[in-house]
TORGUTI-241035 format. One record per residue (C-alpha): residue in one letter; x, y, z. Coordinates in steps of 0.2 Angstrom, whole numbers, padded with zeros to 4 digits, always signed. Last residue first. Layout:
% TORGUTI-241035
AXYZ...
END
This chain:
% TORGUTI-241035
A-0083+0093-0036A-0074+0106-0028P-0057+0103-0021L-0056+0103-0002A-0049+0116+0008I-0046+0108+0024A-0048+0120+0042M-0035+0118+0056P-0034+0121+0073I-0017+0116+0080S-0015+0112+0099V+0002+0116+0105P+0003+0102+0122D+0019+0092+0113T+0026+0080+0124R+0013+0082+0137L+0000+0083+0125Q+0006+0067+0117E+0005+0056+0132E-0012+0061+0134N-0019+0058+0118R-0011+0041+0118F-0020+0037+0136R-0036+0043+0127S-0032+0030+0112I-0029+0019+0125R-0046+0018+0132R-0056+0023+0118F-0049+0008+0109L-0055-0003+0125S-0072+0004+0123L-0073+0000+0108P-0074-0020+0113L-0061-0033+0108I-0070-0046+0096R-0065-0042+0080S-0048-0035+0086L-0043-0049+0093L-0045-0060+0076Y-0034-0047+0070Y-0019-0049+0083F-0020-0068+0081Y-0018-0067+0062Y-0002-0054+0067N+0006-0068+0075R+0005-0081+0062G+0012-0067+0053P+0007-0062+0035I-0011-0056+0034C-0018-0060+0018L-0036-0057+0014T-0044-0063-0004K-0038-0079-0004G-0036-0090-0019K-0025-0102-0013E-0011-0096-0026L-0015-0078-0022S-0011-0084-0003K+0006-0092-0008L+0009-0072-0017S+0004-0063-0001S+0015-0076+0011T+0031-0074+0000V+0031-0055-0001V+0027-0052+0017E+0042-0064+0021E+0052-0054+0007P+0048-0038+0016E+0056-0044+0032M+0042-0045+0048F+0046-0035+0063N+0038-0046+0077M+0034-0036+0092H+0041-0033+0109E+0053-0019+0100Y+0038-0010+0098K+0047+0006+0104K+0063+0001+0095E+0056-0004+0080L+0048+0011+0077S+0061+0025+0082G+0068+0027+0066A+0060+0045+0066M+0042+0040+0067M+0036+0037+0051A+0051+0038+0042K+0058+0023+0048Q+0043+0013+0045F+0041+0018+0028N+0059+0015+0025T+0055-0005+0029K+0057-0018+0043V+0038-0022+0043F+0027-0021+0056G+0011-0028+0052P+0004-0035+0035C-0012-0031+0028L-0014-0038+0010S-0029-0036+0003Q-0030-0047-0013V-0040-0045-0030R-0041-0061-0040I-0049-0057-0059G-0056-0071-0069F-0069-0059-0076H-0083-0068-0064A-0069-0064-0051L-0073-0045-0053E-0084-0039-0043L-0083-0050-0029S-0063-0046-0027M-0068-0029-0031G-0079-0026-0015L-0065-0037-0004S-0052-0023-0010F-0062-0008-0009Q-0065-0012+0011H-0046-0017+0012M-0041+0001+0004F-0055+0010+0012A-0050+0003+0029K-0031+0008+0026T-0037+0028+0020A-0046+0028+0037L-0030+0021+0048Y-0021+0033+0041T-0032+0048+0044T-0035+0042+0061R-0020+0039+0068C-0020+0044+0085L-0025+0026+0091G-0041+0029+0081P-0049+0013+0077L-0041-0004+0071F-0044-0015+0057S-0036-0004+0046A-0021-0005+0058L-0017-0022+0050S-0011-0014+0035S-0018-0011+0016V-0006-0015+0000N-0019-0018-0013I-0014-0031-0024I-0024-0033-0042T-0020-0051-0050G-0029-0052-0071R-0035-0064-0081G-0051-0065-0094R-0040-0056-0107A-0052-0042-0111K-0055-0040-0093M-0037-0038-0088G-0036-0024-0103P-0052-0013-0097L-0046-0015-0079A-0029-0007-0079A-0034+0011-0080S-0047+0008-0067T-0036-0001-0055L-0024+0014-0056E-0037+0026-0054V-0045+0018-0038M-0027+0015-0029A-0021+0031-0035L-0036+0040-0026N-0035+0029-0010H-0018+0027-0003T-0007+0042-0012G-0022+0053-0014I-0029+0050+0004M-0013+0053+0009S-0007+0067+0000L-0025+0077+0006I-0022+0073+0023E-0004+0081+0023A-0010+0095+0013S-0023+0100+0023G-0008+0100+0039M-0011+0086+0054R-0012+0091+0070H-0030+0087+0071F-0029+0073+0064P-0019+0062+0076K+0000+0060+0073D+0010+0047+0069L+0012+0050+0050G+0012+0036+0038F+0017+0035+0020G+0010+0024+0006A+0013+0015-0013N+0009-0002-0013N-0004-0004-0027V+0003-0021-0035L-0005-0021-0052V-0003-0038-0061D-0010-0042-0080A-0005-0024-0086R-0004-0026-0105G-0016-0011-0112S+0001+0000-0116R-0010+0014-0116R-0019+0012-0102I-0005+0009-0090R+0005+0024-0097Q-0011+0034-0094S-0015+0028-0076L+0004+0035-0071E+0002+0052-0080E-0015+0054-0072R-0009+0048-0055H+0008+0060-0057G-0006+0075-0061A-0017+0073-0049T-0004+0073-0034G-0001+0061-0020L+0005+0047-0031D+0022+0061-0030G+0031+0056-0046T+0044+0044-0055I+0042+0033-0069T+0052+0017-0073E+0052+0004-0087V+0059-0013-0083M+0062-0026-0098V+0066-0042-0092G+0083-0048-0092T+0085-0058-0076A+0097-0052-0063V+0104-0039-0074R+0088-0032-0079I+0081-0032-0059S+0096-0022-0054A+0095-0007-0065A+0077-0008-0061V+0082-0006-0043N+0094+0006-0046E+0083+0018-0056L+0070+0017-0042R+0084+0022-0028K+0090+0038-0042K+0071+0043-0044D+0065+0043-0027R+0047+0046-0028G+0042+0028-0034A+0034+0018-0048I+0038+0003-0058L+0033-0004-0073L+0039-0023-0077D+0041-0034-0089Y+0035-0051-0081G+0046-0068-0082R+0043-0075-0066A+0058-0069-0059A+0054-0051-0063Y+0036-0053-0053A+0047-0058-0036E+0060-0044-0041A+0046-0029-0041F+0036-0039-0027V+0052-0036-0019K+0055-0015-0021G+0037-0013-0018I+0038-0021-0002G+0055-0014+0005S+0061+0001-0007S+0061+0011-0024A+0045+0001-0029G+0032+0011-0021T+0019+0009-0036I+0020-0008-0045V+0015-0011-0062A+0017-0031-0069L+0018-0034-0086P+0015-0050-0096H+0027-0056-0109N+0022-0059-0127P+0021-0038-0132K+0041-0037-0127M+0044-0022-0119
END
């Protein structure tokens, strides 16, 4: 990588929002370190960006739900010392309640959404503070403002991402470092297809599914305006405002309806014990 070029580190970059962020920062002259789980797709993204922009692109493949890969990527960031931009975008969703998730699924989601964000941020901060500038974008979700709805673990991890972003934006402003909580609604990505076997867009066809390009454009415009919270799409911002005033009792009724719906389709309840690693 060219030492005079800034570096953008982007996770979950093999498709969707992460891929578009990589293309956007490459077009702005950033070298890239992009991460993802699908090596072939990630390498295809890297090759396409190299041809289109001429910037240097490094890839790293692995699962951020595992401690080993988080440490590997963190060490790459520390060694470079050049990360001016960090986009924590990697994530996945499961449309089922906590008591039906296996312990491996739960810990993987916490690792991917929360531990990776914290560890990678920690790795990037020394260089950003030394230069007196930097940008951190944490891709949370509009769902982070909603309780329950049979996706408690997903919503809770996204809420942590949002709150962490808000706090860090206050802590780091003095150092010239911007932090954004990006909270999109439904987006046309492979993430949504994987979450509900391709049925999510059909099930919520009344919603406005946004293109990844729209989300990234909104995020970058919000950064230029100095905004910490970015909710792309006017209709989704309206839903965010509603979530601030609707009573918890309403969400209880919705959750009860969804629970009953799931019990009708899958009546087996699986008890589960979670073995957390020792502190």
